[in-house]
C-alpha positions as CSV (number, residue, x, y, z in Angstrom):
1,X,-36.5,-25.1,-36.5
2,X,-35.7,-21.4,-36.2
3,X,-32.5,-20.7,-34.2
4,X,-32.8,-17.0,-34.0
5,X,-31.4,-15.9,-30.6
6,X,-34.0,-13.2,-30.1
7,X,-36.9,-15.6,-30.5
8,X,-35.3,-18.3,-28.3
9,X,-34.6,-15.9,-25.4
10,X,-37.9,-14.1,-25.7
11,X,-39.7,-16.3,-23.1
12,X,-36.8,-15.9,-20.6
13,X,-37.0,-12.1,-21.0
14,X,-40.7,-12.1,-20.6
15,X,-40.4,-14.2,-17.4
16,X,-37.7,-11.8,-16.0
17,X,-39.8,-8.8,-16.8
18,X,-42.8,-10.3,-15.0
19,X,-40.7,-11.1,-11.9
20,X,-39.2,-7.6,-11.8
21,X,-42.7,-6.1,-12.3
22,X,-44.3,-8.1,-9.5
23,X,-41.4,-8.6,-7.0
24,X,-38.9,-5.9,-7.9
25,X,-38.7,-4.4,-4.5
26,X,-38.2,-7.7,-2.8
27,X,-35.6,-8.8,-5.3
28,X,-33.7,-5.5,-4.7
29,X,-33.7,-6.0,-0.9
30,X,-32.5,-9.6,-1.3
31,X,-29.6,-8.5,-3.6
32,X,-28.6,-5.7,-1.2
33,X,-28.4,-8.1,1.7
34,X,-26.5,-10.7,-0.3
35,X,-24.1,-8.0,-1.4
36,X,-23.5,-6.9,2.2
37,X,-22.9,-10.5,3.2
38,X,-20.5,-11.0,0.3
39,X,-18.5,-7.9,1.3
40,X,-18.3,-9.1,4.9
41,X,-17.1,-12.5,3.7
42,X,-14.4,-11.0,1.6
43,X,-13.2,-8.7,4.4
44,X,-13.1,-11.6,6.8
45,X,-10.7,-13.4,4.6
46,X,-13.0,-15.5,2.5
47,X,-10.9,-15.1,-0.7
48,X,-7.6,-16.1,0.9
49,X,-6.2,-19.4,-0.2
50,X,-6.0,-21.8,2.6
51,X,-2.8,-23.9,2.4
52,X,-2.9,-27.4,3.7
53,X,0.1,-28.8,5.5
54,X,3.3,-26.8,5.6
55,X,2.3,-23.2,5.3
56,X,4.7,-20.3,5.3
57,X,4.4,-17.9,8.2
58,X,5.5,-14.3,7.7
59,X,6.8,-12.7,10.9
60,X,7.3,-9.0,10.7
61,X,10.6,-7.9,12.2
62,X,12.2,-4.7,13.2
63,X,15.9,-4.5,12.3
64,X,18.0,-2.0,14.3
65,X,21.4,-1.2,12.8
66,X,24.0,0.4,15.0
67,X,25.9,3.1,13.3
68,X,29.4,4.2,14.4
69,X,29.4,7.4,16.4
70,X,29.8,10.5,14.3
71,X,33.3,11.9,14.5
72,X,33.4,15.5,15.5
73,X,34.7,17.9,12.9
74,X,38.2,19.1,13.5
75,X,38.3,22.6,15.1
76,X,39.1,25.5,12.8
77,X,42.3,27.1,14.0
78,X,42.7,30.8,13.2
79,X,46.2,31.9,14.2
80,X,47.5,35.4,13.8
81,X,51.3,35.8,13.9
82,X,52.8,39.1,14.8
83,X,56.1,40.0,13.3
84,X,58.7,40.8,15.9
85,X,61.4,42.1,13.7
86,X,61.6,45.5,12.1
87,X,63.6,47.0,9.3
88,X,65.6,49.1,11.7
89,X,67.3,46.1,13.3
90,X,70.8,45.7,12.1
91,X,72.3,42.7,13.8
92,X,75.4,42.2,11.7
93,X,77.2,44.8,9.6
């Protein structure tokens, strides 16, 4: 008994070549429609795990945090002081 993989798979390859040669267009159309159905199934949630019993529900929430009011900055005080005395003043001699 010869267990050469090329000789064992040769009839399968010949059958597939015959199918593609005779019905290639129809096989292509069938595979396209199956692919579209598979994509629609995946988008509709077909791959999600369905949990039985107690399932966890996620509820989105908006959290509003109140911040204390911003304190105003202290005013900038610019004071100019004039001198009221002069060198000529002689109060006590």
